[in-house]
C-alpha positions, 0 to 999 in steps of 0.5 A: 748889510747882510752877507748875502746883500753885500754878495749880490751887490758885488756881483751888480757892481761888477756887471757894469764894467762889462756891460759898459764895454759892450754898449761902448764897442756896439756904438763904436760899430754904429758911429764910426763906420769910417774906421770899422767899415760899413754895415747893411741895413740888416746888420745895423738893425741888429746892432741897434737891437743889441744896443738898446738891450745892453742899455736896458741891462745896464738900467737894471743893474743901476736900479738894483744898486739904487734900491740897496743904496735907498734902503741903506738911507743913502741920498744924493740931493741935487738941483735940477729943473724939471724940464731937464729931468723929464726930457732925459727920461723920455729920451732915454726910454725912447732909445729903448722903445721907440728910435724914431722918437728919440731923435725928435727929443732935443735938448732945451726943446720947448714944452709946447714942441715936446708935447706935440711931438710926444702926441704923435707917439701916443704919449700924453704930457701934462705939466704947467709951463711955470714949473717946467723950468723951475729948479728943485732940490731932489734925489735926481737918481731915485727920481729918475728911477721911479719915472723910468720903471713906471713909464716903460711899465705904461708903454709895455702894457698900454693899448694905444696910449700912456699919459704922464702928468707932472704938478707941484702939490702941497709942498712937493711933486706929484707924478702920475703915469696912466696906460689904457691897458687891460688893468689890474683887478682890485684885489691885486692892488696890494700884492702888485707891489710885492717882489716877485708877485705874479697874477695866477696863470689862470687869470686873464688880466696881464701880468705887469712885469716880474714883480722887482719893478714896482716893489723897487719903485715903492722902496725908492718912494718910500724912503724919500718920505713919499707915497705910491698909489695905484688906480686900476680896474679890469679893461679900465687901464692903470694909473700909478700916482707918486707923491714926493715931498720937497724939503728944500726948493729953490725959486724958479727962473 
């Protein structure tokens, strides 16, 4: 690892401590009012917003550290069901973007009920019941980072809805995340995965983030031996597709 990369990772690591203190302190004010005093509705809204953004900051730090570990060839394989993984990610992003939805996503929720709940908020989830509770061996941290970035990206640029599809294909897992936003011109499809790339100011199509998120997603996917692809055009939304090969799979429940 280069000296510059080592110094950057040390900074990211050191940021985790203060961020944890900030999150814990805000959560205490919100959840322990008998100890710290009552809040007005406006104070509660401000604290909720601060808490959501501290979660976002923590996610950015974690994403950057995980990309560094991925580039160094570090993996952390775990056995996890898709139901647990997807529910946790949906709960996490709804905490950041839709507090009302986060209260409706419950642990162990039936797939049918979860699909109905998401539909009311403009989110479509497509997954076969046969693999919903199936256990897979995968790098849980990396897969969560990938899904988190793609879903947050889709939520940011959607017009009315996003769609998440999950399937088991060709000995691996397939994820696709689609939004109905302004889309990306074909001539930018390759560059969109480069770090720091942005469309020209003159372009009418919206810039999709600051260029780090999608570049990081590609690194994580490729380091697991997978493939990331894009289907998009102007005014036709964008669909990001991820394939992750599974070397060791267990049978379903």
